[in-house]
C-alpha positions in Angstrom: 3.5 -5.2 -24.8 4.3 -1.6 -24.3 6.6 -0.8 -21.4 7.4 2.5 -19.9 10.3 3.5 -17.7 9.5 4.9 -14.3 11.6 7.9 -13.3 12.1 8.0 -9.6 10.7 11.1 -8.0 13.1 12.2 -5.3 10.5 13.8 -3.1 6.7 14.4 -2.9 7.5 18.0 -2.0 8.5 18.9 -5.5 6.3 21.3 -7.4 3.3 20.0 -9.2 4.6 21.3 -12.5 7.7 19.2 -12.3 5.7 16.1 -11.4 3.3 16.7 -14.3 6.3 17.1 -16.7 7.9 13.9 -15.5 4.6 12.0 -15.9 4.5 13.1 -19.5 8.1 11.9 -20.0 7.3 8.6 -18.5 4.9 7.8 -21.4 7.4 8.5 -24.1 10.0 5.7 -23.4 9.5 2.3 -25.1 11.6 -0.8 -24.4 11.9 -3.8 -26.7 12.0 -6.3 -23.9 11.1 -6.8 -20.3 13.8 -6.4 -17.7 13.8 -5.7 -13.9 12.8 -2.1 -13.4 10.6 -1.9 -16.5 7.2 -0.3 -15.8 3.7 -1.0 -17.1 1.3 1.9 -16.7 -2.5 1.5 -16.4 -4.9 4.4 -16.3 -8.1 3.7 -14.4 -10.3 6.7 -13.5 -9.5 9.4 -16.1 -10.7 13.0 -15.4 -13.6 11.5 -13.4 -15.9 14.3 -12.3 -16.8 14.2 -8.6 -18.9 16.8 -6.8 -21.2 14.9 -4.4 -20.6 12.5 -1.6 -21.1 9.3 -3.5 -18.8 6.5 -4.6 -17.8 6.3 -8.3 -17.4 2.6 -9.3 -15.8 1.2 -12.4 -14.1 -2.0 -13.5 -10.6 -2.1 -14.9 -8.0 -4.6 -16.3 -4.7 -4.6 -14.6 -1.6 -6.8 -15.5 -1.9 -10.5 -14.7 0.4 -12.4 -12.3 2.6 -13.9 -15.1 5.0 -10.9 -14.8 6.6 -10.3 -11.4 6.5 -6.9 -9.8 8.6 -5.5 -7.0 6.6 -2.4 -6.5 3.2 -0.8 -7.4 2.8 3.0 -7.2 -0.5 4.8 -7.5 -0.5 8.4 -9.0 -3.6 10.2 -7.9 -4.2 13.5 -9.8 -6.8 15.9 -8.6 -7.8 18.9 -10.7 -10.6 21.4 -11.3 -13.4 21.5 -13.8 -14.1 24.7 -15.8 -16.5 25.9 -13.1 -13.8 25.5 -10.4 -13.0 23.2 -7.5 -14.7 22.6 -4.2 -12.7 25.1 -2.1 -12.9 23.0 1.1 -10.7 20.2 2.5 -12.6 17.0 2.1 -11.8 13.4 2.9 -11.4 11.1 -0.1 -10.4 7.5 -0.6 -9.9 4.7 -3.2 -11.1 1.2 -2.4 -10.9 -2.1 -4.1 -14.1 -4.2 -4.1 -14.1 -8.0 -4.1 -17.9 -8.3 -3.7 -20.7 -6.4 -2.1 -19.5 -7.4 1.4 -15.7 -7.2 1.0 -13.6 -4.1 0.2 -10.2 -2.7 1.0 -9.2 0.9 1.3 -5.9 1.2 -0.6 -5.4 5.0 -0.2 -6.9 8.0 1.6 -6.4 11.6 0.5 -7.5 15.0 1.6 -8.5 17.5 -1.0 -6.9 21.0 -0.9 -8.5 24.3 -0.3 -8.7 26.6 -3.3 -5.9 25.9 -5.8 -7.2 28.0 -8.8 -5.9 31.5 -9.5 -2.6 33.4 -9.7 0.2 31.5 -8.1 -1.9 28.4 -7.3 -1.1 25.0 -8.8 -4.5 24.3 -10.4 -4.0 20.5 -9.9 -2.0 18.2 -7.6 -0.4 14.8 -7.9 -0.1 12.4 -5.0 2.2 9.5 -5.3 1.4 6.5 -3.1 3.0 3.1 -2.6 0.4 0.4 -2.8 2.7 -2.6 -3.1 1.1 -4.2 -0.1 -2.1 -4.7 -2.2 -0.2 -6.8 -4.8 -2.4 -9.9 -4.1 -5.5 -7.9 -5.0 -4.2 -5.6 -7.8 -4.1 -7.9 -10.8 -6.4 -9.0 -13.7 -10.0 -7.7 -13.5 -10.7 -5.4 -10.5 -13.5 -3.1 -9.4 -12.4 0.2 -7.8 -14.3 2.9 -6.0 -13.3 6.5 -5.8 -14.9 8.8 -3.3 -14.7 12.4 -2.2 -16.8 13.7 0.7 -17.9 16.8 -1.2 -21.3 18.4 -0.9 -20.6 21.3 -3.2 -23.0 20.2 -6.0 -23.6 22.1 -9.2 -20.8 22.1 -11.7 -17.9 22.7 -9.3 -16.1 19.8 -7.8 -13.0 17.6 -8.7 -11.5 15.8 -11.7 -9.8 12.7 -10.5 -7.3 10.6 -12.5 -5.7 7.5 -11.1 -2.7 5.7 -12.7 -0.9 2.6 -11.5 2.8 2.0 -12.2 3.7 -1.7 -12.0 7.5 -1.9 -11.7 9.0 -5.2 -12.6 11.4 -7.1 -10.3 11.6 -9.5 -7.4 11.1 -8.4 -3.8 12.7 -10.3 -1.0 9.2 -11.0 0.5 5.9 -11.1 -1.4 2.7 -9.8 0.1 0.2 -12.7 -0.2 -2.7 -11.8 2.0 -4.5 -8.6 3.2 -6.8 -9.0 6.2 -9.2 -6.2 7.2 -9.0 -5.6 11.0 -11.3 -2.6 11.4 -13.4 -0.6 8.9 -14.9 2.2 10.9 -15.7 5.5 9.2 -17.2 7.2 12.3 -15.6 6.1 15.6 -17.1 8.5 18.2 -14.5 10.0 20.6 -15.2 11.4 24.0 -18.7 10.1 24.6 -18.9 7.7 27.6 -22.2 6.3 26.3 -20.4 5.2 23.1 -16.8 4.4 24.0 -14.2 3.7 21.2 -13.9 0.0 22.2 -17.5 -0.4 21.2 -16.4 0.4 17.7 -12.9 -1.1 17.7 -12.8 -4.7 19.1 -9.7 -7.0 19.4 -9.2 -9.3 16.4 -8.0 -12.8 17.0 -6.4 -14.2 13.8 -4.6 -17.4 12.6 -1.3 -16.6 11.0 -0.7 -18.6 7.8 2.2 -21.2 8.2 4.1 -19.8 5.2 4.2 -16.3 6.7 7.8 -14.8 6.8 6.8 -11.3 7.8 3.8 -9.3 8.9 2.7 -5.6 9.0 -0.2 -3.8 10.6 -1.2 -0.9 8.3 -3.4 1.6 10.1 -5.0 4.6 8.4 -6.6 7.0 10.9 -7.7 10.7 10.6 -9.4 12.8 13.2 -12.4 15.0 12.5 -14.6 17.4 14.4 -13.8 20.7 16.2 -15.1 23.1 18.8 -15.0 20.4 21.5 -12.9 19.9 24.6 -9.3 20.0 23.4 -10.7 21.0 20.0 -11.0 17.3 19.2 -10.6 15.4 17.1 -9.2 17.4 14.1 -6.9 19.6 16.2 -6.3 17.4 19.2 -2.9 15.9 19.8 -3.5 12.3 21.0 -1.3 9.2 21.4 -3.0 5.9 20.4 -1.6 2.4 20.6 -1.3 -0.6 18.3 -1.2 -3.9 20.2 0.0 -7.1 18.5 0.1 -10.0 21.0 2.2 -8.7 23.9 3.9 -5.9 22.0 2.6 -2.3 22.2 3.5 0.5 19.7 2.6 4.1 20.3 0.9 5.8 17.4 1.4 9.6 17.4 -1.6 10.7 15.4 -0.5 14.1 14.3 0.7 15.9 11.1 3.0 18.8 11.9 4.3 19.1 8.3 1.2 20.5 6.6 3.0 23.7 5.6 5.3 21.6 3.4 2.7 20.3 1.1 2.7 18.6 -2.4 -0.3 20.8 -3.3 0.6 24.3 -2.3 0.1 27.2 -2.0 -3.6 27.0 -1.3 -6.2 29.3 0.1 -7.5 28.8 3.7 -5.8 27.4 6.8 -4.0 24.5 5.0 -0.7 25.1 7.0 -2.2 24.2 10.4 -1.2 20.9 12.0 -3.9 18.3 12.3 -4.7 14.8 13.6 -3.3 12.5 11.0 -3.9 14.6 7.8 -3.1 17.8 5.9 -5.3 19.5 3.3 -4.1 18.7 -0.2 -2.0 15.6 0.7 -2.2 11.8 1.0 -2.8 10.4 4.4 0.2 8.4 5.4 -0.7 5.0 6.9 0.9 4.2 10.3 2.8 0.9 9.7 3.9 -1.5 12.5 6.3 -4.3 11.7 4.6 -7.2 13.5 7.0 -9.9 12.2 8.5 -10.6 15.7 5.1 -10.4 17.4 3.5 -13.2 15.5 4.2 -17.0 15.2 3.3 -18.6 11.8 0.7 -21.3 12.3 -0.6 -19.8 15.5 -3.2 -17.3 16.6 -2.5 -13.7 17.6 -4.7 -11.0 19.0 -4.4 -7.5 17.5 -6.0 -4.4 19.0 -6.0 -0.6 18.6 -6.5 1.6 21.7 -7.4 5.3 21.7 -6.0 7.7 24.3 -8.7 8.2 27.1 -10.6 11.4 26.6 -14.0 12.9 27.4 -15.7 15.6 25.4 -17.6 17.8 27.9 -19.1 19.9 25.0 -21.6 17.3 23.9 -25.4 17.4 23.8 -25.9 14.4 26.1 -23.7 15.8 28.9 -26.0 17.0 31.6 -23.3 19.1 33.2 -22.6 21.1 30.1 -23.6 24.7 30.6 -23.9 26.8 27.4 -21.3 29.6 27.4 -19.7 28.3 30.6 -18.5 24.7 30.0 -18.0 25.6 26.4 -19.4 28.0 23.9 -21.9 25.6 22.5 -23.2 22.3 24.0 -25.0 21.3 20.8 -23.4 20.3 17.5 -24.1 23.0 14.9 -22.4 21.4 11.8 -20.2 24.4 11.5 -17.8 25.5 14.2 -18.9 22.7 16.6 -19.0 19.2 15.1 -18.9 15.8 16.6 -15.4 14.5 17.4 -14.7 11.2 15.7 -12.0 9.2 13.9 -12.1 7.5 10.5 -10.2 4.2 11.0 -9.2 1.5 8.5 -6.8 -1.2 9.8 -5.3 -4.1 7.9 -2.9 -6.9 8.5 -0.5 -7.6 5.6 1.2 -11.0 5.5 4.3 -11.8 3.4 5.9 -15.0 2.3 9.5 -15.6 1.1 10.1 -15.0 -2.6 12.1 -17.9 -4.1 12.9 -15.7 -7.1 14.4 -12.9 -5.1 17.9 -13.8 -6.1 17.5 -14.7 -9.7 19.7 -12.7 -12.1 18.7 -12.2 -15.8 21.9 -12.9 -17.8 20.5 -12.6 -21.3 17.0 -11.9 -22.8 17.8 -13.6 -26.2 15.7 -16.7 -26.7 17.8 -19.8 -26.1 17.6 -22.8 -28.6 16.6 -25.2 -25.8 16.0 -25.6 -22.1 19.3 -26.2 -20.4 20.6 -26.6 -16.8 24.3 -25.9 -16.4 26.7 -27.3 -13.9 27.0 -25.2 -10.8 30.1 -23.2 -10.1 32.2 -23.5 -8.1 31.9 -27.2 -7.5 32.7 -28.4 -4.9 31.7 -25.3 -3.0 31.5 -23.7 0.5 29.2 -22.2 1.5 27.5 -20.9 -1.7 27.4 -21.7 -5.4 25.8 -20.3 -8.6 23.5 -22.2 -11.0 22.8 -21.1 -14.5 19.8 -22.2 -16.6 18.1 -21.4 -19.9 14.4 -21.0 -20.5 13.4 -21.5 -24.2 9.9 -19.9 -23.9 7.8 -18.3 -21.2 7.2 -21.1 -18.7 6.2 -22.0 -15.2 9.5 -23.4 -13.9 10.8 -24.8 -10.7 14.5 -25.1 -9.6 14.9 -27.2 -6.4 17.7 -28.7 -4.3 17.4 -32.3 -2.9 19.6 -34.3 -0.5 20.8 -37.9 -1.2 17.6 -39.4 0.2 15.6 -37.4 -2.3 14.2 -35.0 0.4 13.5 -31.4 -0.8 15.8 -29.1 1.1 15.4 -25.8 -0.8 13.3 -24.3 -3.6 15.6 -21.7 -5.3 13.3 -20.5 -8.1 9.5 -21.1 -8.7 7.0 -19.3 -10.9 6.6 -17.9 -14.4 9.8 -16.8 -16.2 10.2 -15.3 -19.6 12.5 -16.9 -22.2 16.1 -16.1 -21.5 19.2 -17.1 -19.6 19.2 -16.9 -15.8 21.4 -17.4 -12.8 20.7 -17.9 -9.1 22.7 -18.6 -6.0 22.3 -21.2 -3.2 23.8 -20.3 0.1 24.1 -23.6 2.0 25.5 -22.2 5.2 22.9 -24.0 7.3 23.3 -27.4 5.6 25.8 -30.2 6.3 28.6 -31.3 3.9 27.6 -33.9 1.3 26.2 -34.6 -2.1 23.2 -32.7 -3.3 21.1 -32.8 -6.5 19.5 -29.8 -8.1 16.6 -30.2 -10.6 15.0 -27.9 -13.1 11.3 -28.5 -14.1 10.0 -26.6 -17.1 7.2 -27.3 -19.7 7.3 -31.1 -18.9 11.1 -31.2 -19.1 13.1 -32.3 -16.1 16.9 -31.7 -15.8 19.0 -32.8 -12.9 22.7 -32.4 -11.9 24.8 -33.2 -8.8 26.9 -30.9 -6.7 29.1 -31.3 -3.6 29.1 -29.1 -0.5 32.5 -29.4 1.4 32.9 -27.7 4.8 
C-alpha cells in the first residue's frame, strides 16, 4: 500500500506557490512500512468544473478502519478554467451524505474575487482539519461539493479535494457526530420570523462511553444595505448554550487582509461576519466536556443577538429615503439579512491504544506476551507483546477475582512488537493478571502492585 509523508505546513498564510510545491513533494515519498505519522492520500473531486448553484455528487473509496489515524486533513484547491473564474465571493461547502435525509457539512469555504492576471495567484489551496468526522470518513462515502455561483457559461471554478489520513493514536477518538441545526437561511431582524423559529433547543442523550464533547458551529452572515448593514457587515455577539453553561460567539473576521488566497480584485480585505473572500470558514468550537454528563440528557441551544432590521418590505414604518435608502430588497445593494448555520455535537471516547509504542515492525515468529517490567511496580509498569500478523487484539488487566479493571489495548494492530504502559495510581496494592487475546490465542501473566 502506497504511503506518503505529510509535510507540516507552518501557516495557512504562506503563498499558494509554496503550498502547491509542497503538495507535489508530498506525493514523491514512499515508505516500505506503516508507522505513526505515515500518511495515506486520497483524491476525491479532481478538477471538477462548477459554475452553477447545484450540488456535484460523487462516490469515493477512503481507507478502512483497520488502520488507525490521529488526524485527517482536507486540502481544498480552487482554480480557474480557461475562460476564467467567477469574479465574485461565493459561499461553498463540502458535505458527506449518508442517505437522502442525512448529511453533514464537513467544511465551508468562500471563493475569492478575481485571482487571474498579473500578480494574482491563479489558484488557492485551503487546508482544513476534518478529524472530527473520522467516524464518517472511511470506506465507501458519498460527497457533495457546492459553490453558490450563478455565473454560467464557461467561466466558473475547478475544484480538487484531497484527504490526508495521518496514522497514529489520538488520546480520545471521535465516535459520533450529531447534527444540531442545518439552516441555510435563518432570517435576521424580522419580528414576524424570529431566529428562534429556525433554531430550536436540542435535547440529547449523551452516550455513556463519552469522555469528551465539542459543539462545532459554522455560521456566516449574509445580506447588506440593512440596519447596521446586517448581516454581512454587522458585528454581533451570539451565544452557545450547553446545559447551564453559556459561551459567547463573536461572529466576526477581522483578518481578511491576511488571506491564503491573495492578492485579489475587489473588496476582499474588508472584515465580515464570520467569513473572508478566498478563505475557509473557521468553525466556532466549544469544549462541552464539563457541561455534559455521560448517560444523561443535555439541552443545547444557540442564541442570536437581538436585532431588528427596519429596512424591510414588511415594516409599515419604513419610509423610502428616510428610514433607509430602500425599503425593498433589490438583490443588489440591499439584500435580505440572514445567517447560514450548521451546528454539530461531536462525541469522543477514550482510545485504549493511545499509549501503545511500536518497538519493531519486523514480523515476529509467533505471538508472545512478555513479563511486565518493573515487577513488582509502583505506580506504573510496561508490558511488551508481539503480534505475528495483522490481528484484532485485546490486552486487558484483571484483579484476583477475575474482574476486568482496565483495557490497555484494543483493536486492529499490524504485525510487529509493541509496548504499552499501565498507570495503576488509582488501584490498590495486590496481585493482578494481564491477558493478551489475538487470533484465538490467549496469553496471561501475573504482576504485583506494591504501594
